[in-house]
Steps between C-alpha positions, in 0.01 A plus 500: 500500500837327528591339846755782575245762409243337703732491801569866446135585487447315823787705672353810348157409646665467837692816483301734278148356513244385250523800255873410435412133441212617263759727305751224461229247366359761264860558348555135464163452338563787254811334375332177443625271328879560542609135536417161384132370554440134563178329395451177696338217334369242760493215265753311281617646160307426190149536629258782427589714799862485398446582141283809591757608754781492256293694249425760748862520617620570151237776446552664841878508440447711187240728657667548849862513381611260759580132503207277582574133588284194544580277786315156540453421880312167504352293771175435677286546198618861479495589876883526520526765233183678610614523854848632402342806332241553781796522726724713269576867553200699372692713255391384171823308414338151580188418308300183482334352186169451679246263368178327623696257729574771749134528599467113537787437730328560836219261396713217357810510735498432864771769562546820314747749635353806336162666458420560129281791572705683779862418403489529119421830289351417165623723229282426188339190341682442161349185354294193516559159353271193468565201710489167324460142613697291245618149460757287311391411144545140562244478792173342445290814538474784243220715659413613845203271519721203413756610755230520774367165414827338515573667842176379644585150388848514652445691825830598680713347219546813291715809564516852378797737525515880581771757567455438867250495798296814512514591141200582280589170323486310838164667568365407169589139547356482849179679392458249206537214736230634731254641238526203256522221780832366399818400700811603308820553717695827502866490411662838576790610290754791544353678192314448173801391297594184702122400500474550127827303446345205696188526302662492159714204630169336603606475860184661624154470345398867508601846623350839532704779324447852356498535120844662490657186602273242303435656166826393312430131610130527429578628151737199432253256630717372787230586755133521474289790661202355677336821628548848629439643860386837375126575416574602139723342223790713414603587130807284511301182587158559349439116467558419852187495721482635855454268787165685587350465150607143452454307823502687830270799527625789715863406458724807480861587590655793346878572482614864501845667529631824622806632674488591870742648761550465873224691709618842585667563167465885437188577319690712243718204413185276463337757277819528273496124455136492437518754236806327321300163506199675341712635221696171450164318461387744232801438269379312206800278469485397866118436475557293167786301646327422821164422328662231287635326814142491648493811720213749499632849598240628741623789701367612830662807688612469853172555688295273287767223514542530868118472544489189275777333695315561825178383360638187339674408825163495673314345213736205451508445874118455482523265197775288670321464838171429319643228300663343806865534355737469776850659526824316459 
């Protein structure tokens, strides 16, 4: 609902009572969408979240008949963008490209201004993507075992990059430190692209990144994939081992993606977007294009996605506390 309409609804509530407000809201929802929709990406352009958001924006524009724009709102490892959506009007016109980072923020940051379970309304899971530990091809380690051995021989001297504090990439790095008994210093960036640029320039020894950002450089040999955080090898990287199968049993960090809206968004609007996302994911051309980039299109409807978000929030909180990982 537009600000003017919201003000009118509030006045109607005062003068005419709740039924009048409900009628105004129902009329506004029935006309959805009738103006531009903004999809917020809480990380820098060029990474997996950004590419997925732009794909969805183009498809939703065709299906909904309204402009759908992508806006990158960076900062705080994603918290700035997340918070802007959590506090936006719950009308379906401001959406968040949600990913696994949102369920980690509370456990990896000392101050988070929103509650991922109470303040955000998950719409549908759309995809997953493998998280990869990679290094520059000129470094003296070509496997995860060699990397861990080098890190143990040089405690506190090595660094790894991530798109920011509180991202799954950051969690994977901290978990590997704790579970493998190494001491590698975290260097947070404002997104995957700047971290990847420094890796290619050999300014940092290693980074964690999703396959969408890394595949082109892996294929050219500029970077070497050491291991995957997933429990299984994806079709796009069948020769790269998982951390768990290679060296650290029980290691597992999954990266998922799915749009969300501010809590309180009308159920009919959420249901409409959920159905459109399902249909987009079923399109062969979309599936083929995103599969080539390293995405696995795994759809979960609203209820299942919301339940997973809540469960992951609790699960990762337990993992982080159990490993003694402290917030930054």
